[in-house]
N, C-alpha and C positions, 0 to 999 in steps of 0.2 A: 332588528336594530336593538341596541343594548344601552340602557340608561344606568350610568355609574355614579355613585356618590362617594365622596371621601370626606371623612370627619376627623379633624385634628383639634387640639385645644385652642387653636387660634383662628381656624377657618372651617367653613363648611362649603363644599363645592360640588357641582354636578357636571358630568361629562356625557357626551354622546359617542358611542362606539359603533362605527359602521364598517364592517370588514376589519381591516387592520388599521384603520384610521380612527384617532380619538381627538375630539375637539371639545374645548371647554364651553359649557353653556352659560354658567354663572358661578360667581364666588362671592361669599359674604363673610366679612370679618366678625369674629366673636369678641365684641368689645366688653360686654358684661359677662364675666365668667361665673355665672350662677346658673342653676337649673333653668330658671325662668328666662335668663338672658340667652342661654344656648337655644332654648325652645323658640324664642323670638327670631333668632338668626336663622334657624332651620325653616321656620315658617316663611320668612322673607325669601329664602332660597327657593322654596317650593313654589312660591308665587311667581318667581322669575322663570322657573322651569315650565310652568303652565301645564297644559294637558299632556298626559302620559299615554294616551290612546295608541299612538303610533309605535310604542316600544313593545318588544316581545320579551325581553329579558331585563331584570332589575337586580342590582346588587349594590352593596355598600361596604366600604372598607373603613373600619373604625381603628384609629390609632390612640391607644391608651396605655400608659406605662404600668398599670396594675395588672400583671399577668403572671402565669407560671406554666411551664410545659412539663407534664408528668407522664410516665409510662402507663399503659393501659391497666397493668396489674395494680398499681397504686390507686388509680382513679376508681377502679371497680370495688376497692375495699374502703373507700371513704367518700364523704360528700364533697361536691365541688367547692362549696363556700368554705368548708373547713380547710381544704388544701390551699386555697387562695389566701385565706387569712394568715397562714404561716409567713407569707411574703409581704403582708401589709400591716402597718402599725395601728392604723385607726380601724374602728369596727366597720365591717361591711354589711350592707343590707342584702339579705338572701335574694330578694327579687332583682337585684342589680348584678348578680353573678351569672355569667353565661359561659358556655364552653363549645368548642368545635372539635369533633373527633378527627384524628388524622391516622386512619388505619395504615396508610402507606409507610408511616414512620413508627407504628405501634405506640402512638402517643395521643394525648389530648391536651389542647391548650385551653386553660381556664382564665377568664378575665372579667374585669368589671365593665359592664355595659349599662350606662345610665338609662333609666326608664324613658327619658324624654326622647331618646332616639327612636325607640319602637313606637311610642305614642304619636310621633309626628310622621314617621316614614310609612308605617304599615297602612294607615288609612289612605294614603296617597298611592301606594303601590303594595297591595296585599300579598303579592307573590315575591316580594323582595327577599333576597338572601343577605343577611348581615353577618359578616365575619370580621375577626380581628385582622389587622394588616399582616401580622406574621403568619397567619393561616394561609393567606394568599401566596406569600413567598415560599412557604414550605411545600405547598402543593405544586408550585411551579418547579421546585427543585427535584421533583420525581420524574420530570420529563427528560428524555434524551439519555445520554451516557452519564453514569454516576461516577466516572473516573476523574474528570477534571476537578481540581480543588477550586471551589466556587464560592464567592462571597457576594452578598447583596447588601447595599447600604442605601437606605431611604432617608433623605434629609428633609426635615421640617423646620419650622421657624426657630424653635428653641430646643428641639430634641431630635434624635435620630434612631432608626431601627437598624440593627446589624445582625446578619445571619451568616454562618459559615457551614458549608458542607465539605467534609474531608473524608477521603477513603470510603465514600458512599454513605457516610453517617452525618447527622446533624450534630456538630460539636460545640456550637455557640449560638445563642439567641439572646439579644438584649435590647433594651431601650435606654438610652443615655441622654442626659442633658448636656448642653454645650453652650459656650459663650462666643467661641470663635473657631476657625478652621483648625487651629493648633490643638484644640481639645479633642477634635475628632481624630486627628493624626495620632495623638497620644493613645487613645483608646484602641485604635486599629493596631498600632505598634505593640501594645501590651498583649493583645489577643494573638497576633502573629508570633510573638516571642514565647508566650506560654504554651501555645499549641505546636511550637517548633515547625512553623511554616517557612520553609526555605526553598522548596521546589517551585515549579511553574504553577501559577494560579491565575484565576480570573476574578476581577473585582468590578462589579457593575454598580454604578451610582445613579440613583433615581431621585426624583423630586421635582415639583413644578412651581413656577413663580420666578419673576425677574430676580429678586434677591437671592432665591435659592440657587438659580443658575450661576450667579456670580460666586456664591460660596463653593459650588461644585468646581468651577474653574480654578479657584484659588487652592482648593483641596488637592486637585490633581497635580498642580504645579508643585506643591509642597511634597506630595508623596513621591514624585519622580526624582526628588533630590535626595531621597533616603535609600540607602543601599538595601535595607530590609525588604523593600518593595520592588527591587530591580527585576525580579522574576515574575512580577505580576502584570498581567494584561489589564490595564485600567481603562474603562470605557464609561462615558456619561450617556445614560439612556433615560432622559427626563420622565417620560410617561409610561415606560414599560411596566412599572409595578401596577398600573391600572389594568393593563392587558391581562395580568395574572388572574383577575377576577372572573375571566371567562370559564375557568376551571371549577367555579363554585356555583354555577347556575345550571 
């Protein structure tokens, strides 16, 4: 059995994965968006989870907008914190910089991982594997045929992750803020136009929660009205992005 955590700026949640079935155990909103506030929300979640003795695997997906994806050669010639600092205007704390190696893509993803995450999760589950959300998507994209042009969109309350694999290569990874579904459509349309995506493609939309599901339905309706996406197979898969974590444990 597999215990899965998902951390976003607005929620912390825990899920149980048994075979191919995923069920939500608990979810706690992050009302106080300070380090202490997030720590309290995580502690509340862990109390709701209770004993972890029955679980064999533990993993966590962290969704944070401060990240960069760099080739192995660049990573080996510089420090993770200095590379990430190029993409962040405020000063980063060295202890808050983490990275995941992606040998499948010859790359490394570097990101900010607040210390409260490790300090609350590791005592509860010492064997837990904590990765950035994009890490899970990129590892999933190494499975099966690399021929189909494939996109993964993970929608959260105020931001979304978007990844595109084209011609067997990762050509786009980003995290964007949005206010409505039209903002997401605009970003997707910009990417498709700039990358000259006109052939058949697959677009999988993920994300959990009643409000998120409503946004997904509205988004699909909007996309199907636009000729640019006429060749795209669009499919809503709410919890599939959590299944991707099995590749990281």
